[in-house]
C-alpha positions, -999 to +999 in steps of 0.1 A: -002+000+003+014+033-008+018+063+016-002+086-005-035+063-002-025+063+037-027+099+038-050+101+018-074+079+040-065+094+070-073+132+051-107+120+045-115+104+081-103+131+096-127+157+079-156+133+078-151+122+117-143+160+129-171+172+107-199+146+113-189+128+147-174+095+146-202+076+155-219+088+121-192+081+093-188+039+090-158+023+075-181+019+046-186+060+034-146+061+043-137+032+017-162+047-007-150+080-005-110+068-011-123+050-037-118+014-023-127-018-014-137-024+023-114-050+025-087-028+012-089+001+041-090-030+066-058-043+054-044-009+063-069-003+097-082-034+108-104-014+134-122+018+129-112+022+167-073+021+148-081+049+123-094+071+147-063+069+168-042+084+138-069+103+130-063+121+164-028+115+164-024+134+129-042+164+141-026+168+175+010+165+155-002+190+126-014+212+159+015+210+177+037+217+153+020+248+142+019+261+178+060+252+183+064+275+152+040+301+159+059+306+194+088+306+175+084+331+148+066+353+183+097+352+199+115+368+173+090+395+171+095+400+208+063+390+222+065+387+260+056+354+275+020+363+287+017+372+251+031+344+239+007+319+265-020+342+260-020+335+213-014+302+224-042+298+242-067+314+213-046+293+188-064+262+210-092+277+208-097+278+173-082+246+167-110+233+190-137+250+176-133+240+142-141+201+157-180+192+162-185+195+197-201+155+193-167+145+188-150+155+221-183+137+239-180+105+218-143+099+227-152+100+260-181+085+260-170+051+236-131+057+232-124+063+270-089+048+268-081+059+234-046+070+241-017+055+223+020+057+232+021+081+202-003+103+215+013+103+252+040+113+237+028+144+218+010+155+253+040+156+273+059+177+245+028+200+249+026+199+285+063+207+283+059+233+259+029+253+283+054+243+313+088+261+299+061+298+290+047+292+324+082+292+345+091+317+318+065+341+328+069+336+367+107+346+359+098+377+346+073+392+373+043+383+356+034+353+378+035+351+418+067+332+431+043+314+453+020+296+425+026+263+415+030+272+382+029+235+368+000+226+390-022+259+376-014+249+343-028+214+346-057+225+356-055+253+328-054+219+304-079+196+323-105+226+325-101+236+283-098+196+273-132+194+300-117+163+313-139+176+348-173+170+324-184+206+332-195+208+297-199+178+283-224+170+315-244+197+300-245+217+331-223+244+321-210+262+287-174+270+278-177+306+281-193+297+322-158+279+327-138+307+311-165+332+333-159+316+366-129+295+368-104+308+346-105+341+348-108+341+385-076+319+381-059+341+363-062+368+383-052+350+415-020+341+398-009+370+382+013+399+399+002+439+392+025+440+360+016+404+345-019+417+346-008+444+327+008+426+303-021+402+303-045+433+292-022+452+268-020+415+253-061+413+252-061+447+237-034+443+212-056+414+191-090+414+167-106+380+176-137+368+195-119+352+218-097+377+228-133+404+233-145+377+255-123+383+275-116+416+277-155+420+284-152+392+312-119+416+323-151+445+329-170+427+351 
């Protein structure tokens, strides 16, 4: 099997899964769009779960690669660590919102153990990047010295990924999480210098996410 065929299948699967949901797209659907037999598809992927795992890995790898390149560009532009963290957060939200919400619900409900060694390695690289940026914020005096940045940013990540199931429960919206958990946390860990840098960084951007955060800061 050629790599071009496998790449084509992955791209077709990702587009369909992320637009329609994991359960709504069958292996028959993917094989038909790829112009191959179902038998050929199963020669490459022995199960739908294996295909989903590769799709999740491909997407995560692409997003992380873009994120790290974006960080390098911002460093060259002279952005401080608060600006970089904020822009990375907005970039992550934008990527997250391009995927049908049902996909995340289905991953939690039907594929709770879908976490290959490859995906874990990407998660480690992602966490290490955020850890470095958070330590830079503390060193620069944007975050209080007594704050456990590792704990705080793990909580931020879990809230962003809804690992605590607040949003999936249907009781709260993503806006509720930002308003009542994320923003108070940011206020509590930041120094006066950090708050000013965060506000200036928000004002320099022009997108729905930064505008939402600015509105919350004014409350």
